[in-house]
DSSP file (Angstrom, degrees, kcal/mol; ACC not computed):
  #  RESIDUE AA STRUCTURE BP1 BP2  ACC     N-H-->O    O-->H-N    N-H-->O    O-->H-N    TCO  KAPPA ALPHA  PHI   PSI    X-CA   Y-CA   Z-CA
    1    1 A X              0   0    0      0, 0.0    19,-0.1     0, 0.0     2,-0.0   0.000 360.0 360.0 360.0 130.2    0.0    0.0    0.0
    2    2 A X        -     0   0    0     17,-0.4    17,-2.0    16,-0.1     2,-0.4  -0.295 360.0-138.2 -69.9 152.8    1.5    3.4   -1.0
    3    3 A X  E     -A   18   0A   0     15,-0.2     2,-0.4    13,-0.0    15,-0.2  -0.910  16.7-163.3-109.3 140.3    2.4    6.1    1.5
    4    4 A X  E     -A   17   0A   0     13,-2.6    13,-3.0    -2,-0.4     2,-0.5  -0.964  11.1-141.3-124.9 139.6    1.6    9.7    0.8
    5    5 A X  E     +A   16   0A   0     36,-0.5    36,-3.2    -2,-0.4     2,-0.3  -0.863  27.7 174.9-100.6 133.9    3.0   12.8    2.5
    6    6 A X  E     -AB  15  40A   0      9,-3.1     9,-2.6    -2,-0.5     2,-0.4  -0.918  27.7-144.1-133.3 158.1    0.6   15.7    3.1
    7    7 A X  E     -AB  14  39A   0     32,-2.2    32,-2.3    -2,-0.3     2,-0.4  -0.997  29.5-127.0-118.1 129.8    0.6   19.1    4.8
    8    8 A X  E  >  - B   0  38A   0      5,-2.7     4,-1.2    -2,-0.4    30,-0.2  -0.633   8.8-154.5 -79.4 128.3   -2.7   20.0    6.4
    9    9 A X  T  4 S+     0   0    0     28,-3.9    -1,-0.1    -2,-0.4    29,-0.1   0.640  92.4  46.4 -75.2 -14.9   -4.1   23.3    5.3
   10   10 A X  T  4 S+     0   0    0     27,-0.4    -1,-0.1     3,-0.1    28,-0.1   0.915 129.7  13.9 -92.1 -56.3   -6.0   23.7    8.6
   11   11 A X  T  4 S-     0   0    0      2,-0.1    -2,-0.1    24,-0.0    -1,-0.0   0.580  92.3-128.1-101.5 -10.5   -3.6   22.7   11.4
   12   12 A X     <  +     0   0    0     -4,-1.2    -3,-0.1     1,-0.3     2,-0.1   0.449  55.4 147.4  82.3  -0.4   -0.3   22.9    9.4
   13   13 A X        -     0   0    0     -6,-0.1    -5,-2.7     1,-0.1     2,-0.5  -0.406  46.5-132.7 -70.9 144.2    0.8   19.4   10.5
   14   14 A X  E     -A    7   0A   0     -7,-0.2     2,-0.3    -2,-0.1    -7,-0.2  -0.873  34.0-179.4 -93.9 128.1    2.9   17.3    8.1
   15   15 A X  E     -A    6   0A   0     -9,-2.6    -9,-3.1    -2,-0.5     2,-0.5  -0.952  26.7-147.2-131.9 148.6    1.5   13.7    8.0
   16   16 A X  E     -A    5   0A   0     -2,-0.3     2,-0.5   -11,-0.2   -11,-0.2  -0.974  22.8-170.9-112.1 124.9    2.3   10.5    6.2
   17   17 A X  E     -A    4   0A   0    -13,-3.0   -13,-2.6    -2,-0.5     2,-0.6  -0.966  17.0-147.8-122.9 129.5   -0.7    8.4    5.4
   18   18 A X  E     +A    3   0A   0     -2,-0.5     2,-0.3   -15,-0.2   -15,-0.2  -0.856  40.8 145.4 -93.2 120.5   -0.8    4.8    4.1
   19   19 A X        -     0   0    0    -17,-2.0   -17,-0.4    -2,-0.6     2,-0.1  -0.993  49.3-106.1-154.2 154.2   -3.8    4.4    1.8
   20   20 A X     >  -     0   0    0     -2,-0.3     4,-2.3   -19,-0.1     5,-0.2  -0.355  41.2-108.2 -73.2 164.5   -5.0    2.7   -1.3
   21   21 A X  H  > S+     0   0    0      1,-0.2     4,-2.3     2,-0.2     5,-0.2   0.903 121.4  51.4 -62.3 -40.2   -5.4    4.7   -4.4
   22   22 A X  H  > S+     0   0    0      2,-0.2     4,-1.6     1,-0.2    -1,-0.2   0.882 109.3  50.0 -66.3 -36.9   -9.2    4.5   -4.2
   23   23 A X  H  > S+     0   0    0      2,-0.2     4,-1.0     1,-0.2    -1,-0.2   0.916 111.3  49.6 -63.8 -42.2   -9.1    5.7   -0.5
   24   24 A X  H  < S+     0   0    0     -4,-2.3     3,-0.5     1,-0.2     4,-0.2   0.895 109.0  51.9 -63.9 -40.7   -6.9    8.6   -1.6
   25   25 A X  H  < S+     0   0    0     -4,-2.3    -1,-0.2     1,-0.2    -2,-0.2   0.828 106.3  54.3 -66.4 -32.0   -9.3    9.5   -4.4
   26   26 A X  H  < S-     0   0    0     -4,-1.6    -1,-0.2    -5,-0.2    -2,-0.2   0.749 124.5 -97.5 -71.8 -23.9  -12.2    9.6   -2.0
   27   27 A X     <  -     0   0    0     -4,-1.0     2,-0.3    -3,-0.5    -2,-0.1   0.154  31.8-126.3 110.5 131.6  -10.4   12.0    0.2
   28   28 A X        -     0   0    0     -4,-0.2     2,-0.3     8,-0.2    10,-0.3  -0.785  17.0-131.3-109.5 152.4   -8.3   11.5    3.3
   29   29 A X        -     0   0    0     -2,-0.3     2,-0.3     8,-0.1     7,-0.2  -0.795  25.5-108.7-102.8 144.9   -8.7   13.2    6.7
   30   30 A X     >  -     0   0    0      5,-2.9     4,-2.0    -2,-0.3     7,-0.0  -0.557  22.7-143.5 -65.9 127.4   -5.9   14.8    8.7
   31   31 A X  T  4 S+     0   0    0     -2,-0.3    -1,-0.1     1,-0.2    -2,-0.0   0.654  96.3  50.8 -70.4 -12.4   -5.3   12.5   11.7
   32   32 A X  T  4 S+     0   0    0      3,-0.1    -1,-0.2   -19,-0.1    -2,-0.0   0.888 131.3   5.6 -90.1 -45.1   -4.7   15.6   13.9
   33   33 A X  T  4 S-     0   0    0      2,-0.1    -2,-0.2     0, 0.0    -1,-0.0   0.537  90.4-122.5-121.3  -9.4   -7.7   17.8   13.3
   34   34 A X     <  +     0   0    0     -4,-2.0    -3,-0.1     1,-0.3     0, 0.0   0.333  62.4 135.7  89.5  -8.8  -10.0   15.7   11.1
   35   35 A X        -     0   0    0     -6,-0.1    -5,-2.9     1,-0.1    -1,-0.3  -0.271  56.6-138.2 -72.1 160.8  -10.2   18.1    8.1
   36   36 A X  S    S+     0   0    0     -7,-0.2     2,-2.0     1,-0.1    -8,-0.2   0.205  71.7 114.4 -97.4  12.6  -10.0   17.0    4.5
   37   37 A X        +     0   0    0      2,-0.0   -28,-3.9    -7,-0.0     2,-0.4  -0.366  41.5 147.0 -84.1  58.9   -7.8   20.0    3.7
   38   38 A X  E     -B    8   0A   0     -2,-2.0     2,-0.5   -10,-0.3   -30,-0.2  -0.813  32.6-162.0-100.8 136.5   -4.7   17.9    2.9
   39   39 A X  E     -B    7   0A   0    -32,-2.3   -32,-2.2    -2,-0.4     2,-0.1  -0.974  24.4-120.7-119.6 120.8   -2.2   19.0    0.3
   40   40 A X  E     -B    6   0A   0     -2,-0.5     2,-0.5   -34,-0.2   -34,-0.3  -0.336  18.6-147.1 -66.2 138.1    0.2   16.4   -1.1
   41   41 A X        -     0   0    0    -36,-3.2     2,-0.5    -2,-0.1   -36,-0.5  -0.921  10.4-148.2-103.6 124.3    3.9   17.0   -0.6
   42   42 A X        -     0   0    0     -2,-0.5     3,-0.1   -38,-0.1   -38,-0.0  -0.820  13.9-134.2 -97.1 129.9    6.0   15.7   -3.4
   43   43 A X        -     0   0    0     -2,-0.5    -1,-0.0     1,-0.2   -38,-0.0  -0.233  35.5 -78.6 -75.7 169.3    9.5   14.5   -2.4
   44   44 A X        -     0   0    0      1,-0.1     2,-0.4    -2,-0.0    -1,-0.2  -0.097  49.6 -99.0 -64.0 165.2   12.6   15.4   -4.3
   45   45 A X        -     0   0    0     -3,-0.1     2,-0.5     1,-0.0    -1,-0.1  -0.705  30.9-132.6 -89.1 136.0   13.6   13.7   -7.5
   46   46 A X        -     0   0    0     -2,-0.4     2,-0.4     2,-0.0    -1,-0.0  -0.778  21.1-160.0 -91.0 129.8   16.2   10.9   -7.3
   47   47 A X        -     0   0    0     -2,-0.5     2,-0.6     2,-0.0     0, 0.0  -0.877  10.7-141.9-110.0 141.5   19.0   11.1   -9.9
   48   48 A X        +     0   0    0     -2,-0.4     2,-0.3     2,-0.0    -2,-0.0  -0.895  57.0  88.2 -99.1 127.3   21.3    8.3  -10.9
   49   49 A X  S    S-     0   0    0     -2,-0.6     2,-0.4    15,-0.0    -2,-0.0  -0.964  70.3 -73.5 175.5-161.0   24.8    9.5  -11.5
   50   50 A X    >   -     0   0    0     -2,-0.3     3,-0.6     4,-0.2    -2,-0.0  -0.957  11.9-150.7-128.9 144.3   28.1   10.1   -9.9
   51   51 A X  T 3  S+     0   0    0     -2,-0.4    -1,-0.1     1,-0.2     0, 0.0   0.394  89.0  79.8 -90.3   3.4   29.3   12.8   -7.6
   52   52 A X  T 3  S-     0   0    0      2,-0.0    -1,-0.2     1,-0.0    -3,-0.0   0.489 108.6-111.4 -88.9  -2.2   32.9   12.5   -9.0
   53   53 A X    <   +     0   0    0     -3,-0.6    -2,-0.1     1,-0.2    -1,-0.0   0.721  54.7 172.4  82.0  20.6   32.1   14.6  -12.1
   54   54 A X        -     0   0    0      1,-0.1     2,-0.7     2,-0.0    -4,-0.2  -0.290  33.5-126.0 -63.5 148.6   32.4   11.6  -14.5
   55   55 A X        -     0   0    0      1,-0.1     3,-0.5     2,-0.0    -1,-0.1  -0.879  25.9-179.2 -98.5 112.0   31.3   12.2  -18.0
   56   56 A X    >   +     0   0    0     -2,-0.7     3,-1.7     1,-0.2    -1,-0.1   0.296  54.0 104.3 -93.5   9.3   28.7    9.6  -19.0
   57   57 A X  T 3  S+     0   0    0      1,-0.3    -1,-0.2     4,-0.0     4,-0.1   0.696  72.7  62.3 -67.2 -17.4   28.3   10.9  -22.6
   58   58 A X  T 3  S+     0   0    0     -3,-0.5    -1,-0.3     2,-0.1     2,-0.2   0.580  85.8  93.6 -83.2  -9.0   30.4    7.9  -23.9
   59   59 A X  S <  S-     0   0    0     -3,-1.7     3,-0.1     1,-0.1    11,-0.1  -0.538  88.6 -98.2 -83.1 150.2   27.9    5.4  -22.7
   60   60 A X    >   -     0   0    0     -2,-0.2     3,-1.9     1,-0.1    -1,-0.1  -0.287  54.1 -83.7 -61.3 151.0   25.1    4.1  -25.0
   61   61 A X  T 3  S+     0   0    0      1,-0.3    -1,-0.1    -4,-0.1     3,-0.1  -0.301 116.4  18.5 -56.9 137.9   21.7    5.7  -24.5
   62   62 A X  T 3  S+     0   0    0      1,-0.3     2,-0.3    -3,-0.1    -1,-0.3   0.388  93.1 133.1  82.7  -2.3   19.7    4.2  -21.7
   63   63 A X    <   -     0   0    0     -3,-1.9     2,-0.6     6,-0.1    -1,-0.3  -0.624  47.2-149.0 -83.4 138.0   22.8    2.6  -20.1
   64   64 A X    >   -     0   0    0     -2,-0.3     3,-2.6    -3,-0.1     5,-0.4  -0.931  26.2-118.5-104.9 114.7   23.3    3.0  -16.4
   65   65 A X  T 3  S+     0   0    0     -2,-0.6     7,-0.2     1,-0.3     6,-0.1  -0.249 100.9  16.0 -53.3 132.7   27.0    3.0  -15.5
   66   66 A X  T 3  S+     0   0    0      4,-0.4    -1,-0.3     5,-0.3     6,-0.1   0.460  95.8 112.2  81.8   1.1   27.8    0.1  -13.3
   67   67 A X  S <  S-     0   0    0     -3,-2.6    -2,-0.1     4,-0.1     4,-0.1   0.374  95.4 -99.8 -89.7   4.7   24.5   -1.6  -14.2
   68   68 A X  S    S+     0   0    0      2,-0.5    -3,-0.1    -4,-0.1     4,-0.1   0.089 111.8  76.7 103.9 -24.4   26.1   -4.4  -16.1
   69   69 A X  S    S+     0   0    0     -5,-0.4     2,-0.3     2,-0.1    -9,-0.1   0.640  99.3  34.6 -93.1 -15.0   25.7   -3.1  -19.6
   70   70 A X  S    S-     0   0    0     -6,-0.4    -2,-0.5   -11,-0.1    -4,-0.4  -0.874  92.5 -89.7-134.4 162.3   28.5   -0.6  -19.5
   71   71 A X              0   0    0     -2,-0.3    -5,-0.3     1,-0.1    -4,-0.1  -0.433 360.0 360.0 -68.3 152.2   31.9   -0.2  -17.9
   72   72 A X              0   0    0     -7,-0.2    -1,-0.1    -6,-0.1    -7,-0.1   0.463 360.0 360.0 -76.5 360.0   31.9    1.3  -14.5
């Protein structure tokens, strides 16, 4: 079951709620104050790469360095 992060527009609390997609579509209540004024918080984007400044332009398109299809 997916977990969703929300900020309540009424009480300001940040909450993580585990719910099915159908439950989420029906509307979820803030566990602190009961309102349905929840605004989803989207987490940052995860990037695959290297912090060493490597140039991956020599790898074939769609290849993930170190993933078995390309040299590390």
